[in-house]
C-alpha positions, 0 to 999 in steps of 0.5 A: 438506701432510704432514698431508693426506698422512697423512690420505690414507694413513690413509684409504686404509689403512682403506678397503683394510683394510675391503675385505679384511675384507669379502672375508673374510666368505665365506657359510656353508651349513648343511644342515638335515635332517628325517625324518617319524616313521612309526608302524606296527605289524603283528600276526599272527593270527587267534587262535582259541579253538575251542569254549568252555563258557559260564561258563568261562575259556580262555587262547589256545594261541597269541599274536599277535606284534606288530612295530614296523614304524615308524621310532621307539619306539612304545607300544601301545594296545588296544581291542576291538569287540563282536560282535553280541549280547555286551557286553565287561565288565572284570569277571566276565561275566554273561548275554550279557557276556564279558571278553577279557583281553590280556597281553604275555608271552614264552610262554603265561601261566597263566589266573591271571596275568590280572586284570580291572583290569590286562588286561581290554580295552574298547571304549575304546582304552587305552595299555599301561604297565608294569602295564597289559596287562603280563606279563614283557613290556609294550607300552611303548617298543617299539624299532624292529623290536622284537616283543612277544607278546600272549596272550588269556584269554577269559571266556565269558558266564555264559549266552548265546543266541548259539552260533554262532562270534563274532569280537571285533576287537582293535585295536592302535594305535601312538603315539610313545614 
């Protein structure tokens, strides 16, 4: 009988202990948050060269200010769209060809600071780097609200039948990073 009483008390103690153990396991809540990255860049413009003589080079007198309007670090890529009658080159232009070079710089760069290998735009979107399109600034890892100034050098066709005003559209695309 004593053994039965001991087993009963031990069983009761275990049941009460497990019950209090189960009551101690209150639920925990974890808040999970997420923000969708917004890639956005704005640019000032237009940039006007005025009248340029065939076969010459001209640096823009004003730059376009690019601003990271997104919510994360951005790297810029640049491309252009050819106007009717002309084709962009990444070398000295010939007949009905032109070169448009772009450089990130805090102030107006000299014409000699542009090189075709590092600064010439094409119809293919090309990412900025520490050297590509770089002057004393670059389009790489631009912080939120950060600005960069983009300057241009236009290399006119060696000769052309097109003498009316032409518009070259430059597209700036932001990517993460």
